[in-house]
N, C-alpha and C positions, 0 to 999 in steps of 0.2 A: 303621307310620307312621300318624299321625291328621291331621285337618285341622282348623286354627283357623278356626270358623266366622265370626269377626269379620274376620280378615284374609286369609282363604282360602289361607294358606300351610300347607305340611306341617310338622308338629312331630313328634319322635321319641316314641313311647310310652314308651320306656324312660328313667328319670331318669338312668341311668349313661350312656347314649348321648348324652342331651342335655349332661351335664356334660363328657363328653369332647370334643364339638364346640365348646363354649365354650372349653375349655382351649386347644385347638388354634388358634382364632381369637386368643385373648390372646397366645399364643406369636406368632402372625403378626405382630400389631401391635407386640410389644415388639421384633421383629427389625428393624423398619423404622429407618432411621438418624435419630437425633435432630436437629432443626433449630432447636428452641427449646427453652428450659426456663422453668420457673415456680417461683419460690422460695416456699415456705410453711412457716412454723415452722422456719426453718433449714434444710430440707430441699429440695434441687433434684429436682422431679419432671419426668421426661421426658414431653414432650407429642407426641401423634401428629399431625403436621401434613400429611396427605395432600392431595391436590388438592381434595376436596370441603371439607375442614377449612379450608384455606388460603383458598378461595373465601368461606366463611362469614366467616371473619375479616375479609376485604376489604369484605364487605358492611356488617358492623358498623362498620368504621372510618369508611366512608363516610357511615353514617347518624348516627353520633354526633359527627362532626368538628365542631369549633366555628365554624371558618370555611369558607366556600365560596370556592373560587377560580374565576376565569373558565373554566377547563377543564370545570367541571361544566356549564356552559351550552353547550359546544361540542357536547353531544349532544342538542340541542333536538329535531331531528327524529324522535327515537325516545323511547320512555318510558325513564326511568332506573330499571329494576328494581333495580339495585344500591344505589340511594340510597334505595329505599323505606324508610319508618319504620313498623315493625310496632308501633304503640302499643297499650296494652291496651284502649283504646277502640274500635279498629278492628275493622271487621266480619270475620268469617272470610274467607279467601281464596276466590275464585270457583272453584266446582266444575265450571262449564260454560264453554264459550268466550264471550268477551266479545261476540262478533259475534251470539250467540243472544240477547243481551239486547234487541236493537233490529232485529233482521232475522229474521223468521221467517213462515211461512205462518199469515196471520190466520185463526183459526177463529171468532173472534167479530167482530161488527160492529154498531155503532149506526145504520148506514143500509142495512140490507141490503134493503129494500125498493126502494132507488134504486140498487143495486149494478150492475145491468145498464146503466143510464143513464151511469154514471161509469166503467164498466170501462176500465182502461187510459187513464183521462183524464191529460192532462199540463199542466203549469203554464203551456206555451206556447200552450195553447189558450184561456187566459183572455184577454179583451180587454185589451189594455194599459191603457186607462183604469180598468177594474175593479181590474186588478192594483195600479195606482198608488195607487188608493183605499185597498185593502186593506194596502198597505205603508205608507202614511201613517199609517193607523189603529194598526198595530203601533209605529211610532216614536212616536207621541204618547201611546198608552195603556199599552203594555205594556213598552216599552224602558226609560222613567223607573223603573219598578218592579224591573226586571231589567237593570240598565245593563252587560250584557256586551259590547256592541258600541259602537264610535264610530259616530255617525250618519253621517258622511262615508264610513265604510267600508260601511255598508249601501246608501247610495246608489250607491257604485262597484259593488257586487255586482249590485244591479237594473239598472243601465245595461249592465253586462257581459252579463247574462243576456238582456235584452230588446233590446239595441241592436247595432250593427255587423253586422246581417245574420245573426245567429245563429239566428234563428227557425227551427224544423224541423231544426236540425244537432243532432248527437249531442254533448252537452258532458259533460267528465269534469273540470270545475274547481269550485273551492269554491262560486261562485254557484249552480251546477246542484244543490247540496244545500240551501243557506241559503234562497235565493228560494222555493223550493216549500215548505219548512218553515215560512216566515214566513207565507206565504199560507195555509197550513193552520191555522195557530194564529189567525191574525187572522180568517179565516172563521167560526170558532167564537164569536167575540165579538160578531157581529152579532145584530140583534133579530129575525131571522126566526123565525116561529112554526112552520115546518117543520124542526123539529130534524134528523129522519132524513135529510132531503135535504142540509142543511149537513154533517152528519157524514159522509155518503158522499162528498161532495165533498172533505171534509178528509182522510179515508182514502186516497183516490185520490191526493191531493197528497203525502201522507206516503209512500205506495208510490213515487211518482215519484222523491222525494228518496232514497229508501233503494236506488235502482238505482245510486247514487254512493257506496254506503257504503265502498267501498274508500278513500276519502279519510280515513277514520277508522282506517286500520290503523297509522298513525304517531301518535305523542303530541306535540301541539304546541298552542300557544295556539288556533289555528285549529280543530283537532280539538275542543279542550275547549268551546268555543263552540258547535260543532255539537251535542255532547252536551247543553248547556244546552237548546237548542232541542227536543231529544228529549225532554227531562225536562218542559219547559213543556207540549208537547202531550199528555203522559202524565198530567200533572195534569188537563188538560180531559178527555181520552179515556183513561182508565186502562187499558183493555184493549190499548193500542198498545204497552206496555212495562212491565216490572216496575219500578215506581218505585223501591223500596227498593234493588234491585241497581244500578240505573243511576246513582242519585245516589252510591252507594257508589264506583262506578267514577269517576264524575267527581271526587270528593274524592281518591281514590288518585291520579288523573292529576295533579291540582292539587298534590299533595304532592310527586309525582315532578318536576314542573317548578319546585318551590321557591316557589310562590305563597303558601303559608301563612306565609313569613317575609318581613319588611320588607326590601324591595329595597336592596342596598347600591349607592350611587351609583358607586362604583369598577367594579362589574359591569355596572350598568344605568344608564348615564348620561343616557339618554333619559328626561326627567320625564314626558312624555306616555306613553310605553310603561310606565312603573313606575306610573303611575296607572291604567292600563287593567288591569294585573296586580292591582292591589287591587280594582278593581270587579268583576272576573271571580271573584276568590276569594270576596269577601263575597256576590256573588250566588249561587254554589254553596253557601256557607255557609247561607244562608236557604233554599234549595231542599232542602238536606240536613235541616235543622232543621223545615221544613215537613212532610217525609214522615216522618222518624223520630218526632217528637212526636205528630203525628196518629195514627200507626199503633202507637204504644206499642213502638217498636223502637229499638235502641242508635244513636247517631249515629256517623257515620263517623270524625270527628276530635274529640278532646277539646279544649275551649277552652284548656287549659293548654298546648298544643303550637303554639298560633298567636301569633304575634308581629307579623304584618303590621298595620299602622295602617288604619283605616277610610279609605275615599276622601273625596274633597271636603274635606281637611284635618279629618276627623272625629276624629282623636286616637287614643289608645290604647283599644283595646276593653276592656282589663281594668279601666279606671277609670271611675268614675260621676260625674264632676264636675258642678257645677251646670250645667243647661241641657244637659247630656249632649252637650257638643261642637258644639251647633248655635251658628251665628253669623248675624248679621244680612246678612252677605254671601251666605249660602247662598240659592239659589233654591227655589222651591217643590218641585220634583222632588227636588233634592238633600236638601233638609229631610226630605222624606217617606221617602227611601230610608234616611238615617241613623237616623231615629226608629223605623222598622220593624226595622232591623237590631239597634239597641238592645234592642227588645223581644224578638227572637229570642235574643239573648245571655241575657236574663234567663230565658226559658223554657228555654233550654238548662241552665243552672245548676239551676232548679228540677227538671227532668226527671232529671238526673244524681243530685241529692240524693235525691230522693223514691223513685226506682225502680232506681237502678243502685249504691246504696251508696256514692255518692261523699261525701266529708265537706264540711259547711258551713263557710264561712271562719271562721278562728280568731278573729277579732275579735269575733264574736258570743258572747254569754255562754251561750246555750244555743239548742236547736232552736226553740222558741216565739219567742225573739227574732228569729231569723232568718225565721221565717215572717211575722211582723208586718213586718219591714223590707221583705221582698219585696213584700207588698201595698202598703205605702205607696209603695215604688219605682214600682210599675206604675201607681198611681193619678196620682202625679206626672207620670209619662211621658205618660199619656194627657190629663191637663189641659193640659201643655205642647203637645201636639198640637193640641188645641182651640184653644189661644190662637194658634197659628201659623197656623190656618186649614186643617190638614190634614184629610183625609178621616177623620172620626171613627168612622164605622162599623167600619172595619177595625181600628182601634186598640182599639175597645170589644171587639170579637170576640176580640182576642188577649189582653185583659185578663181577660175572662170565662173563657178557656182557662187562664190562669195561676191563676185563683182555683180552678177545678176541679182542677188539679193539686196545689195546695197544700193543699186541705181534704179531698179523697177519701182513703179508706183506700189505703195503699201498702206497700210493704216496710219504709219508714222509719218509718211510723206505721200499724200494722195496725189498732189499736182506736182509732178517733178518738171525740172527745167529741161530745156531742149538738149542740152549737152549731156545730162543724166539719161535721157531717152536714146541717145546716140550710143552711149557707153553700154546701156542695157542691152541693146540690140547687137552690138558688136560682141559682147561677152556671150551672149545667147547663141550666137552663130558659132563662136569658138567652142562652147560647151557641147553643142550637137555634134560639130565635126570630131571633137576629141572622144566622144561617145561611139561614133562610127569606127575611128581608128582602133578603140579598144575591142570593139565586137570583132574587128577583121584580125586583131592580133591573138584572140582566143584566150584560154585559161579561165580563171575565176571571173566570169561575167555576170555581175549581179543585175540580172534583168529588171528587177524591181526598182533599184535606184536609177539605171539608166532610163528606163521608160518613163518613169515619173518626173525626174528632172529634165529630161528632154521635153515632156509634155509642158511644163511650167516655162521652159525657155520658147516653147513655141507660142504659148499665150502671150508672152512678152512681144514676140516678133509681130503677132495678129494686132496687139495694141498699138505698137510704134506704127505699122502700117495704116491703121485706121486713123492715127492721129495726124500723120502728114499728108494724108488724102484729102 
């Protein structure tokens, strides 16, 4: 016998022994009773449908079914593994327990100098007036950007956590996870010049929330909202979680819950709940694209498999009508979310075509026509945002990133022209400059995105410098 070093299984050294074993296995399979047949070229072939095979067929049937029944949503408290869709764009299955993605002993810290001061610090120790101010900051500044909660639900969580005499008591409810996480995120958006101290506080609140991580053992809308909070904190403090894995897990859970499909009123008659599902999905979509595009990684779910409409009556995400679905009835925060979602959709298409061999749309005459169309589309989107009074700096940074992706060397176009190199270098410099300005402005600074996209831009500048020398 010998050992296959790749699979660590024993294999026979003798070819004859190997063939004999294979023949015995084939005879065993053929001796099983046939329960189904497949007709091909007029011949009926017997199919082996043992338990594992039948289970596989059941999974496929659930995945490709044209219609969903209300029974599919009866299993809402647990993840619908059998209904998962293994799309070609989906990341490889996780090789480590999901729990390991967001709960482990931290060996790195951004606030090590203040660690003794905040050791075993609990959210209940924060004065309630300070906690209320941090909570309000999250609702005013971060929630409109990632609207995965209803504002009244957050108020309920806060009052449940701090009210009714629960201070100092052990809590195992959803507020005991959500409130410390929101305080941890909001703390990092302060204008304090002592970042290590703020980071130490945030890390302690993060640890406080994760003491209730058993709440994430089931798949549900609430668990998905908790994952969004973990992703938000990881974008600010990247050492707290593996951003790429945890965004992929969030998208997988969203697909398992059917959030990527437009809600059927017959199944989900509550319009408010249907709207919340849309908001949660497109929040996760943005987070997934932020991580994947900045780091140059595959996205978790291809746009082709998304049918759910944009929230706030934003319309079909696969169309680009005039004004991009924005209406006068949209408030400032709603319009801002929609326009940033639209630009993430554009970035997603560019990312897929340039680096993952996806075809550009058929209605374009050639690749160059598609590139020019994307440039014009991004410019019109930025101009519309400026006209509507939206935050121009964020839109401009996204536009610069699109230009870098379009003009830099990639698998689609490895030998770019001199004019494209100049455009890529110019956009890279503008992107890095916009990131520096964002850091100086403060607020919700996504260190993961800024660092990775600036690194990508820096590589482009090095390539250009080498090419012209």
